[in-house]
N, C-alpha and C positions, 0 to 999 in steps of 0.2 A: 216761428215760421221761417221756411227756407228763404234767405235773402235773394237768391237767384229767381225763385218763383215770384216774389214780390216785385222785383225789377221787371220781369216779363209782363206781369199784369199791369204795371204802371205805364208801360210803353205800348203794349199790344192792346190795351184797353185804357181805362181811366183810373185804375187802382184795384185794390182788393175788395171784393164783395164778401164780407165776413160770413154771412149766412150761406152764400153759394159755395164758398170754399169748404165750409164745414160739411155741407150736404154732399158735395162731390168727392171729398176725401183727397184732394190734390195735395201732394207732398213735394213735387219737383216740377220744373218746366216740362219735362217729358210727359208728365201726367196731364198737363193742361193744354199742350199744343194742339192735339187733334180737335178738341172742343173749340178752341179759339178760331179755327179756320172754317167752322160751320157757318152757314148763312141761314137767315130766317126770313119770313115774309112780312116783317114789320115795314110799314110805310106811313108817311105823313098823310093824314086824312085830308082829302080835298074839301075846301069849305062847303058847308051845306047850302043847297039851293042854287049853287052856281054852275054845277057841272064843270065843263071846261070852256064854256062860251064866254069870252071876255066882254062881249057886248051886253051881257045880262048881269054883270057883276053889280051888286048894290054897294056903291062906293062908300056909303055911310057905315058899312060893316067892316071896312078894310082894317081898321085898328084892332078891333076885337078878334077878327080872324087871324091877324098876325100874332097877337098875344097867344091865342089858343095853339097855333102851330109851334110857336117858340117853346112853350111849356111842354107840349106833346113830345117834341124832339129831345129837349133837355132831359126829361124823365125817361124817355125811351132809351137814351144813351146809358143812363144809370141802371136801368132794369133789363137791358138787352141780354139775351142768351148768346148773342153773337157780337161780343164787344169789339173784336177786331174789325168787323164789317162797319160798325158805327164809328170807330176811331178813324178808319180810312174815308168814310163818308164825310166826316168832319174835316179831314185833311184836304179832300178834293173841294169841299165847300170854300175853303180858304184859297186853294190853288187857282180856281177859276174865278173867284171874286165876283160872282153875279149877284146883283141886287135887283130883284124883280119888283115892278111897280104894283102888281096885283098878287095877293096871297096864293091864288090858285096856280099861277105860273111858278111861284117860288116852291110850291109843293111838288109840282111836276118835275121841276129841276132837281130838287132834293132827292126825289125817288129815283130819278135817272142816275144820279151819283151813287146811290146805295146799290142799285142793281148791278153796276159794273165795277164797284169799288175794289174788288179783289180779283177781277178778271184781267183780260188783256187791255193794256193802255190804249191800243188802237181802237178797240170796240168802244171804250169810254169816250175817246176823243171824237170819233164819228158821231156818237149819240149826242154829245154835248154841243157839237157844231150845228146840229139841226134842232137843238132845244129851243122852244119858244122864248124862254126867258133870256137866253144868250143872244138870239137873233135880234130881240128888241133892245137889250141892254147895250149892245155894241153897234146899234144902228144899221144892221144888215137889212132891215126892213126897207131902208131907203137906198140900198145898193142896187143900181140898175145900169144897164149898158150906157145910157146917155149921161149918167152922172155917177161914176163909181165911188163908193164910200170905202175907205181903207181901214176903218176902225177894227173890224173883226180880224182881217188878215194881219194887221200889225200886232195885235195882242196874241193871236195864234202863234206867231213866231217869237215875239219878245218874252211873253209871260207864261205861255202854256207849254212850249215845246223846246225852243232853242236857246233862249236868252240873248241878251244884247251882243252884237258883234259877230253874229253867225249867220247873217243874211244881209242883203243890200236893200236900199230903198226901191230899186227896180224890182226886186223879188216881191216886195209888198204890193207895189202898184199892179204888177202882173197877176199876183195871186188874188187880189181884190176883184179883178175882172172875172176870175173863175167862179167867185161866189155871187155874182150878179144874179138876181132872180130868186135867191134863197129867201123865203119869207115864212111867216106863220099866218094861218087863217084865224077866224074868229073863235074857233073851237080849241085853239092852242095846238094845232097839228102843223107839221112841216108842210110847206107848199112850194113847189118849184114853178115859177112863172116864166114860161119859155120865151115869151116875146120881150122880156126884160133882161134876158141872159146874153152875154157877149160870147158868140161862138167863134171868135177869131183866134188865131194862134197866139200863144203866150209863152214867154221864156221865164222859167222858174228854176233856180239853182243850176243854171246853165243848160237846162233841157228845154227844147222848144216843141210845143204840141198844142192842139186845141184842148187844153186841160179843163176838166170839170172841177167843181169844188171838191168832190170826193177824191179825185185823183191828186189834187194838191195836198189834201190831208194825208194821203198815202205817201206822197213824196216827202213830207215832213217826217213821217214815221220812219222812213228809210234812212234818214240822216243819222250818222253815229252820234252827233251832238245831242240829239233828242234823248237817246238812252242815257247819256251822261247827265244831262240836265235833270231828268226825272229821278234817276238814281240818287244824285247828290241831294235833291230836295227831300226825298223819302228818308235817306240816311240821316240828314240833319234833324229830321223830325223824330225818327225812331231810335237813333243811336246818339247823335250829337255831332256838332261841327268838328270835333277833334279827331274823328276817325282818320287814320293815315291814308295817303294816296294809293299805296300798294293794294290795300284791301278794297278800296273804292274801285280801282281798275279791274280787279277780279269780278266785282259785282257788275260793272259795265258790260263785261264780256258775257257773263252768264245771263244777264237781262236780255241782251240782244239774241243770244242763242234760244231763249225761251219765247221769242216773238213778243218781247216786252210784256211778259206776264207778271202782273203785280203780286199776286198771291205767291208765286214761286220765288220772287225776289224776297218777300218777307219771310218765307219759310227758310231760305238760305241765311238770312240775317239772324233769325231767332234760334237757329240750330248751330250757329257758329260760337266757338268758345270765346272769341274776343268780345261778343255782344255782352257777356256777363262779367267782363273785367271790371275791376274796382273803378278805373278812371271813367267808365261810362255810366256808373250809377250816380244818381243825384247830380247829373251833369246838365240837365235842362231845367229852365224855369217853367212852371206850369202856366199855360195861358189861363185867362179867367174862366173859360168854359171847362177846361180840364180840371181846374180847381173846384168849380161848382159841382161838376158831375161826380168827382171823387167824394165830395161832402154828401151829395145825395145818396151815393152808394153806401157810405159808411154809416149814415144815420137815418137811412130809410125815408128821406124827404120825398113827399108826393106833391101833386099839383096844388094842394091846399096851402102850400108855401109859396104860392105864385107871386105875391107882392115882394117878398124877400128875394126870390130868384130873379125877378125882372129888375129889381133895384140893384142887385149885385152886378148883373150884366152891364147895366148902364153906367154904374159908378166905376167899374173896372175897365170899361172901354171896349168890351166885346159883346155885341148883341147878335144872337143867331139870326140869320136871314138878312143881316144889315152890314156887310163888309164895307169899310170906308171907301174903297175904290176897287177897280178890277184887279189891282195888285194884291188884294187881300189885306190882312191885318199885320201889324208889326210882330216882332218875335223876340224871345229871350229877354235881355236886359231892358228892352224898350217897354216891357210890361210893368216895370217897377219904377215908381217915383215916390216922393214923400207922401202924397195923398193916397195913392193906391196901396202902398205898403201899410199905412195906418188902417185902411179898410180891411185888407187881408188879415192883419194881425187881430182884428176885433171880430172877424167873421164867426169864429168858434163861440165867442161869448154871446153873440146874437142868436146863433142857431141853437145852442144848448142851454143857455141861461136866460134867454128872453131879454137880453140887455139891448140898449139902443145901439144902432149901427153908427159908430163914430167914423168920421171922415166924409160924410155926405149930409146934405140938408134934406131930411125926409119930407118936409112940407113941399119943397120944390118937386120932389118925385111924385107925391100924392096928386099934385096939380096935373102932372103929365099923364098919369094913368086914369084920371077922372073920366068916367064914361066908358072905360074899357070893360069888356065882359070878362072879368076875372072869375076863376073857378069859385063855385058857391062856398061860402064860409072861408074864403081866402084870408090868410093871415100872414104875418111876417115870416115865420118859420114854424114848422111842425115836425119835430124830430123824435126818433126812438133810439134809446141807448141800451135796449134790452141785451143785445149781444155782448156789450162791453162790461156788463156788471160782473164783478168778481175777477176780472183780468188785472194782472199787475201792470204798473206803469211801463215796465220793460216790454211786456207782451203787447200792450197797446202800441208802443212805439215801433215794434217790429212790423206791424200792419200798416201804420199811418205813414211811415217814412221809408224813403229809398235807402237812406243811410241813417240809422237811429242815432240820436244825440248821445253824448257821453254819460256814463253812470253818474257822474257828479251833477250834471244838469237834471237828470231824472230824479235824483235824490232831492234837489232843490224844489222841483215841482211837487214831489210828494209832501214835503214840509209845508209849502205854501197852500196846497189844496187841503191838507189836513186841518187847517184852521178855519175852513169854510163850512157852512151848514150843509152843502151838497158836495162833498169832497170828490166823488167820482166824476160828476159833471165838470167841476172846476179843473180837475186833472186833465181831462180831455181837451177842454178849452185852452188851457195853458200849453198843452202839447201843440195844438193847432196854431198858437201864436208864435211858435219858434220859427226862425228863418228857414230851418231845414224842411218845414212842412210845405214851403213854396216850391220845392224841387222835386223832380221826378227822374 
């Protein structure tokens, strides 16, 4: 397999889908790129019986609804015909760091992220600013003229657009006044409460006017620092932190010229020669979700592997729809410690050989999921290795790794697997236990 194509699929998606590549006949990045930028109509299903009326939510069903949504999205990422759309939906899920109290609001928020994931950042930001989950999570429901709440304005500047040091405390206080009266109704729709809005003049970024919330969002989008902040974050995610400043500066300029169009930025990255340079391959550590989705793709895991997929998320520290804070999850080396590495190295043995998951206490996990409505017949893992049968170790490694291990390591794996009763399964599990499998 072309290593450049594999690199693109690991970054613009979650890895190589063996059956899909075989069916589509992709040989190079140029073959794959048009398909990667397609979007589809996949969306997270709103929990049954709730509509979007928060007043009618059966709170006893929250855990099982959350589990159903979690598995639906995880498998949806693995099976998507629009992997880049899902990859960027996952990126924005981390970027905005919203944790909704009710599953229906989490679903609405997730579908909003997906809808705008590859469009203009301004459209995405405006939509998320009025999203019910965001308004509730950052307390804008309590933001009114008589008692301004600064939470949303602060995170809008610090975490979502500008970064620390590029605004003043006065900017935050004044911007918060512009968002007074922004609320969500019981049906989960945006509602502007006029009598709670501050109509006085406000000074933001040195400009004075009777700014509305929408106008403050536009002001933020006009700041050159916003383009820089978003490009740097996307580049770190798609390329790696080692990309030099000259290339980043070119991307800042083109991103601004495109009116902050996310898809056009990604197109420029993926068609640049430097994206495929050796120093950018295997330069990122897979997050737990990236790791799990790649496993689902490679071995055709479905929802009936619900117990294992939920267990893995909890054990590795990244559970969909549950970011630890508004700042999102940690990244890169922070994902790896002695316990998580042990779990990662044993994941292949559990998925392919039905072995116990080392590194966690299964009894403790079973207690946590007790009472949850897991998929019927749910088991630890249910995998298929049909595609991999008959492939050499070297051919398997070209698909599984951003940078395949040495011939010497591959030969050692062949020898070790050959002594087992199921050598092909053991070979794949041993490949997945290598440190290189944790990289993308």
